[in-house]
C-alpha positions in Angstrom: 4.6 76.5 65.5 8.4 76.4 66.1 8.2 75.0 69.7 5.6 72.5 68.5 7.8 71.2 65.6 10.9 70.9 67.8 9.3 68.2 69.8 7.8 66.1 67.1 9.1 63.0 65.4 9.2 62.8 61.6 5.9 60.8 61.7 3.9 63.3 63.7 5.8 66.3 62.3 4.9 65.5 58.7 1.8 67.5 58.5 3.3 70.4 60.5 6.3 70.3 58.2 4.1 70.7 55.2 2.7 73.9 56.9 6.1 75.2 57.6 7.3 74.3 54.1 4.5 76.4 52.7 5.8 79.5 54.4 7.5 81.5 51.8 7.1 78.8 49.1 6.9 81.2 46.2 8.1 79.2 43.2 8.6 75.8 41.7 10.8 73.7 43.7 10.7 75.9 46.8 9.1 74.7 50.0 10.3 77.0 52.7 11.3 80.5 53.6 14.7 81.6 52.5 17.9 83.3 52.1 20.1 84.1 49.1 23.6 85.0 48.2 27.5 85.9 48.6 30.1 88.6 47.8 33.6 88.4 46.6 35.9 90.7 44.7 36.3 93.7 46.9 38.9 95.1 44.7 41.5 94.2 42.0 43.6 91.9 44.2 40.5 90.3 45.5 39.9 88.5 42.3 43.6 87.7 41.8 46.2 85.5 43.4 48.2 88.5 44.6 47.9 91.3 47.1 47.8 94.9 45.9 50.0 97.8 46.5 48.7 101.3 47.0 48.9 102.1 43.2 46.8 99.0 42.4 49.7 96.9 41.2 50.0 93.2 42.3 52.4 92.1 45.0 52.9 88.5 45.9 52.2 87.8 49.6 53.5 84.4 51.0 51.1 82.4 53.2 51.6 83.4 56.9 49.8 83.2 60.2 48.6 86.7 59.6 46.5 85.6 56.7 42.9 84.5 57.1 40.3 82.6 55.1 36.7 83.5 55.6 33.5 81.6 54.6 29.9 83.0 54.8 27.8 80.3 56.3 24.2 80.6 55.2 22.4 78.2 57.6 24.4 78.8 60.8 24.4 82.6 60.0 28.1 82.8 60.8 31.4 83.8 59.3 34.1 81.1 59.7 37.6 82.2 60.3 40.6 79.9 59.2 44.3 80.3 59.7 45.8 79.2 56.3 49.3 78.8 57.7 48.0 75.8 59.7 44.7 75.2 57.8 43.0 75.3 61.2 39.6 76.7 61.9 39.9 79.3 64.6 36.2 79.8 65.2 33.1 81.7 63.9 31.6 85.1 64.1 27.9 84.7 64.8 25.8 87.4 63.0 22.4 85.7 63.8 20.9 82.5 65.1 20.9 79.3 63.1 18.2 79.2 60.5 14.7 78.3 61.7 14.1 78.9 65.4 13.7 82.5 66.3 14.5 83.7 62.8 10.9 83.2 61.8 9.6 85.5 64.5 8.5 89.0 63.6 10.5 90.2 66.6 13.7 88.7 65.4 16.3 91.5 65.0 19.6 89.7 64.0 20.8 88.7 60.5 19.5 85.9 58.4 21.1 84.3 55.3 24.8 85.2 55.8 26.0 84.8 52.2 28.3 87.3 50.6 31.9 88.4 51.4 34.3 91.0 50.2 37.3 92.8 51.8 38.9 96.2 51.6 42.2 96.7 49.7 44.0 97.4 52.9 42.9 94.0 54.2 41.5 95.6 57.4 37.8 95.3 56.8 35.5 92.5 55.8 32.1 93.2 54.2 29.3 90.6 54.8 26.0 90.5 53.0 23.0 88.8 54.7 20.6 88.2 51.9 17.4 87.5 53.8 17.7 90.3 56.3 19.1 92.6 53.5 22.0 93.8 55.6 25.6 94.6 55.2 28.0 94.2 58.2 31.5 95.7 58.1 33.9 93.7 60.3 37.3 94.7 61.6 39.6 91.7 60.6 42.0 92.2 63.5 39.3 92.1 66.2 36.5 90.1 64.4 34.1 92.7 65.7 31.3 94.3 63.7 32.1 98.0 63.1 28.8 99.0 61.6 25.7 97.5 60.1 23.4 98.9 57.4 20.0 97.9 56.0 20.3 97.8 52.2 18.1 97.0 49.1 15.7 94.1 48.5 17.4 90.7 48.1 20.8 92.2 48.3 23.4 89.7 47.1 27.1 90.4 46.5 29.2 93.5 46.7 32.6 95.1 46.9 34.6 97.9 48.6 35.7 100.9 46.6 39.5 101.2 46.2 39.7 103.7 49.1 37.7 101.4 51.3 35.2 104.2 52.2 32.2 102.7 50.4 30.7 99.3 49.9 28.6 98.7 46.8 26.1 95.9 46.9 23.8 94.6 44.2 20.0 94.4 45.0 18.7 91.4 43.1 15.1 92.2 44.0 15.4 95.7 42.5 17.3 97.3 39.7 19.7 99.1 42.0 23.2 99.0 43.5 23.1 100.4 47.0 26.2 102.4 48.1 27.0 102.0 51.8 29.2 104.2 54.0 31.7 101.6 55.0 33.3 103.8 57.6 30.2 105.0 59.5 27.4 102.9 58.2 24.3 104.0 56.4 23.2 104.3 52.8 24.9 107.0 50.7 22.9 106.6 47.5 21.4 104.1 45.0 22.5 103.6 41.4 20.0 102.2 38.8 21.8 99.6 36.7 19.1 97.5 35.2 16.9 94.5 36.2 18.2 92.0 38.8 21.7 93.1 39.5 23.5 90.3 41.2 27.1 91.2 42.1 29.5 94.2 41.9 33.2 93.9 41.2 35.9 96.6 40.4 38.5 97.0 37.7 42.1 96.8 39.0 42.4 100.6 38.9 39.2 101.0 41.0 37.6 103.4 38.5 35.0 101.1 37.0 32.3 98.9 38.6 31.0 95.8 36.7 27.6 94.4 37.5 26.1 91.2 36.2 22.4 90.4 36.4 19.9 87.6 37.0 17.4 89.0 34.6 19.4 90.2 31.6 22.2 88.6 29.5 24.6 91.6 29.9 27.2 93.3 32.0 26.8 96.9 33.1 29.8 99.1 33.6 29.5 102.1 36.0 31.9 105.0 36.6 32.7 104.7 40.3 33.2 108.5 40.7 30.2 109.8 39.0 27.8 106.8 39.5 26.9 107.0 35.8 26.4 103.9 33.6 29.2 103.9 31.0 28.2 101.0 28.8 26.8 97.6 28.7 28.2 94.4 27.2 25.3 92.3 25.8 25.0 88.8 24.4 26.1 86.7 27.4 25.3 83.0 27.3 22.2 83.3 29.5 20.1 86.0 31.3 20.9 84.5 34.7 24.4 85.2 36.1 24.8 85.0 39.8 28.5 85.4 40.3 31.4 87.1 38.4 35.1 87.9 38.7 37.5 90.2 37.0 41.0 88.9 36.0 44.0 90.4 37.8 45.1 92.2 34.7 41.7 93.7 34.1 41.3 92.3 30.6 38.6 89.6 31.3 35.4 89.2 33.3 34.0 85.7 33.8 30.3 85.3 34.5 28.9 81.8 35.1 25.3 80.9 34.3 24.4 78.2 36.9 20.9 77.3 35.6 22.1 76.4 32.1 25.6 75.2 32.9 27.5 77.8 30.9 30.1 80.5 31.6 30.6 83.7 29.6 34.0 85.1 29.2 33.9 88.9 28.4 36.8 90.7 26.7 36.8 94.0 28.7 39.3 95.6 26.3 37.0 95.3 23.3 33.8 95.2 25.4 32.5 92.0 23.8 31.8 88.4 24.7 34.9 86.4 23.7 33.6 82.9 24.5 30.7 81.0 26.0 32.0 77.8 27.7 30.0 74.7 28.5 31.0 74.2 32.1 28.3 72.0 33.7 25.3 72.2 36.1 25.5 74.8 38.8 28.5 76.5 37.4 29.2 78.8 40.3 32.2 81.0 41.3 35.2 81.9 39.1 38.6 83.2 40.3 42.2 83.4 39.1 45.7 82.3 39.9 49.0 83.1 38.3 51.6 80.4 38.8 55.0 79.4 37.2 53.0 77.5 34.6 51.0 80.5 33.5 47.7 82.4 34.2 44.7 80.3 35.0 41.0 80.6 35.8 39.3 78.3 38.4 35.6 77.7 38.3 33.5 75.7 40.7 30.8 73.5 39.3 28.5 72.5 42.1 26.5 69.8 40.2 29.6 67.9 39.3 31.5 68.2 42.6 34.4 69.5 40.5 36.5 72.7 40.2 37.5 73.3 36.5 40.9 74.9 35.6 41.3 76.8 32.4 44.4 78.3 30.9 43.5 81.9 30.1 43.6 83.3 26.6 42.6 87.0 26.8 40.5 88.0 23.8 40.0 84.4 22.8 38.7 81.1 24.1 40.3 79.6 27.2 41.4 76.0 27.2 40.3 73.5 29.9 43.4 72.1 31.5 42.1 69.8 34.2 39.3 69.0 36.5 39.9 68.9 40.3 37.7 66.3 41.9 36.6 68.0 45.2 36.4 66.0 48.4 32.9 67.3 49.2 29.6 68.1 47.6 28.6 71.3 45.8 31.8 73.4 45.5 30.8 77.0 45.7 33.1 79.9 46.7 36.7 79.9 45.6 39.8 82.2 46.3 43.6 82.0 45.9 46.2 82.6 48.6 48.1 85.8 48.4 51.0 84.2 46.5 48.8 82.0 44.2 50.2 78.7 45.5 46.9 77.5 46.9 43.2 77.7 46.0 40.6 77.5 48.7 37.2 76.0 47.7 34.1 75.9 49.9 31.8 72.8 49.8 28.3 74.0 50.3 26.7 70.6 51.0 29.6 69.2 53.1 30.4 72.2 55.3 34.1 72.0 54.5 36.8 73.8 52.6 39.3 72.1 50.2 42.8 73.4 50.0 44.2 72.9 46.5 47.9 73.1 45.5 47.9 75.1 42.4 51.2 73.6 41.1 49.6 70.1 40.9 45.9 71.0 41.1 45.4 68.4 43.7 43.5 68.7 47.0 46.1 68.7 49.8 43.8 69.3 52.8 40.2 69.8 54.0 39.0 72.0 56.8 35.6 72.0 58.6 33.6 75.3 58.6 30.1 76.5 59.5 26.9 75.3 58.0 26.3 75.7 54.2 29.3 77.9 53.2 28.6 80.2 50.3 31.1 83.0 49.5 34.8 82.5 50.5 37.6 85.0 50.5 41.4 84.8 51.3 42.7 87.9 53.0 46.5 88.4 53.3 47.8 90.2 56.5 44.3 90.3 57.9 45.1 89.9 61.6 48.0 89.5 64.1 49.6 86.1 64.0 48.0 83.8 66.5 45.0 86.0 67.0 41.6 84.5 67.4 39.8 87.3 69.2 36.0 87.3 69.7 35.3 84.1 68.0 32.8 81.4 69.0 31.8 77.9 67.9 28.3 78.4 66.5 27.8 76.2 63.4 30.9 74.1 63.9 30.9 70.3 64.6 27.5 69.5 63.0 28.5 68.1 59.7 25.6 67.4 57.2 24.8 64.0 55.7 24.3 63.4 52.0 22.0 60.5 51.9 21.1 58.1 49.1 18.0 58.9 46.9 15.6 56.8 44.8 13.7 58.2 41.7 10.1 57.2 40.9 11.4 54.5 38.5 13.5 52.9 41.2 16.9 54.0 40.0 19.4 55.8 42.2 19.1 59.5 42.0 22.5 60.3 43.5 24.4 58.6 40.8 26.6 61.0 38.8 25.3 60.9 35.2 27.5 60.9 32.2 27.9 63.9 29.9 28.5 66.3 32.8 24.7 66.3 33.6 25.2 65.9 37.4 22.9 64.0 39.7 19.1 63.7 39.2 18.4 64.0 42.9 20.5 65.0 45.8 19.5 65.0 49.5 21.4 66.7 52.3 20.4 66.5 55.9 21.9 68.8 58.5 21.0 69.6 62.1 19.5 73.0 62.7 18.1 74.4 66.0 16.9 71.0 67.4 15.5 69.8 64.0 17.0 68.5 60.8 17.0 70.6 57.7 16.3 68.3 54.7 17.4 69.9 51.4 16.6 68.3 48.1 17.8 69.4 44.6 16.4 67.8 41.5 17.5 67.9 37.9 15.9 66.8 34.7 12.8 65.2 36.2 9.4 65.6 34.5 8.6 69.3 33.9 5.9 71.1 35.9 5.2 67.9 37.8 4.4 67.5 41.5 6.5 64.9 43.5 6.1 63.5 46.9 9.3 62.9 48.8 9.5 60.3 51.6 12.1 59.5 54.3 12.9 55.8 54.0 13.7 54.1 57.3 16.0 51.2 57.8 13.3 48.6 57.6 11.9 50.1 54.4 9.0 52.1 56.0 8.3 55.3 54.1 7.4 58.5 56.0 6.1 61.5 54.1 8.5 64.5 54.1 7.2 67.1 51.6 5.9 67.7 48.1 7.3 70.0 45.5 6.7 70.9 41.9 9.4 71.1 39.2 9.8 74.0 36.8 9.4 73.9 33.1 12.8 72.3 32.7 12.1 69.6 35.2 14.4 71.1 37.9 13.9 72.2 41.5 16.9 74.2 42.6 16.4 73.9 46.3 13.6 72.3 48.3 13.6 72.5 52.1 11.8 70.9 55.0 12.4 70.9 58.7 11.7 67.7 60.7 13.3 65.0 62.8 14.8 62.9 60.1 15.4 59.3 61.1 15.6 57.8 57.6 18.5 56.2 55.8 17.5 57.5 52.4 14.9 59.6 50.4 12.6 58.4 47.7 10.3 60.2 45.3 6.9 59.3 43.9 5.4 61.2 41.0 1.9 62.7 41.6 1.5 63.8 38.0 1.4 67.1 36.3 0.8 70.1 38.6 -2.6 71.5 38.7 -3.4 74.8 36.9 -4.0 76.4 40.2 -0.5 75.4 41.5 1.2 76.6 38.4 -0.7 79.9 38.4 0.1 80.5 42.1 3.8 79.8 41.5 3.8 82.1 38.4 2.2 84.9 40.4 4.6 84.5 43.3 7.5 84.6 40.9 6.3 87.8 39.3 5.8 89.3 42.8 9.4 88.3 43.7 10.9 90.2 40.8 8.6 92.9 39.4 9.5 94.7 36.2 11.6 92.0 34.6 10.9 90.7 31.1 12.7 87.5 32.0 11.1 85.3 34.6 13.3 84.6 37.7 12.2 81.9 40.0 11.9 82.5 43.7 14.6 79.9 44.3 17.0 82.1 42.4 16.4 85.0 44.8 15.9 83.2 48.0 18.7 80.7 48.0 22.3 80.7 46.9 22.4 77.5 45.2 23.1 80.3 42.8 26.1 82.2 43.9 
């Protein structure tokens, strides 16, 4: 089917695309097989704007040619490497083929869904989580070579290194476990049961406690790193689905965004309680921190608004929104400070770029091109010799996506940013992948449990069927994919009415199969794609 599709135009491929789109379509709004998510905080300084001394204390590290910024590129299956001293892309580390192509073959053996990143406290190792192939790769930052690779748990998402760098803990969203990997030699050491749908693992600054958020429970689980025993849980978060999290450099707060409902929970770790639930906006994504001359701040990407929010921290209380950074691209995702806190790097998932933000002014001062569909992003001080670009290629670079106009069934523009921080009703992103175009739609606040037909609209107004999808009970479709030769100038929707009982039952059954044992339904899109991380 792959070779057949690659030679078809959008007109002749429409039927075949529908078949391809059905592969792995296991929930509302999902029309293709998948991926899933990223990894950040490897240790205390990996959620801070500082580097870390051997005793865990923070040390400021000025930007230099030895530093590196990395992005995990989900569609090109690469890790992009950037020199922040020049803000120049050095190249990419290919961990698999571009999505589609050979990756659908049962004989494919490389990684799929490069999504999560973390780095060791000595800045010498990078941990990469590929969420579709369920693998963790450990990379030497000086040589950009894979040191070892380990198969881990189902729908593995984000993880972190232990303080000594000997282990890598990764959350398995499709199970109730955290898989512990031998980061030195490879292989699974053990598994720790932590509750339904664990999404990410971060560490306290002293490295003694691991904190895990969930996609199926409104709580944070604290685990003793030495004994692997659950110490306590903090309940009462703003929503049951939390894809990403970060611990403040002083270890007093944990921020956990809830992308589906546009909220962010701020947890007071000292008193083990929820200190505040902030209304942050659609697709609230990754948090991180920077300490500047003006004070201590939290940065939070909000994908649905194309903004990065900046809050003044107030440990134990409610933080205050200081400003909104208007990003240059679409769908800000991963975010990380430089080693001295003077810059913040923000990945643009739907633009394949990284914004460089001056934290003194909170203005974008530069933009760098990266691989396709960047998810997690980390900044690693002193990662490699100055001027080094060893063992890098160009896969995923130079193929920028297009965000095309959209039209809703009532004739209005779907891509218009709505008032009240509600985001866009319909977004369409088109990017070249393996000889075809990957057409990605995201819908918000349409009619619930309704089937829509999407069309590519050509320059002369001719409409060519692309795909159909069904919204969830809130009228959303987090990520809808099709692969075809897209020659349109825009995308339009036509409502086909309420989904049939058979369609709804099939989607519900598939959802249950995706995440058994959970009392809180998680849609397949939440597990497969990282419009969520």
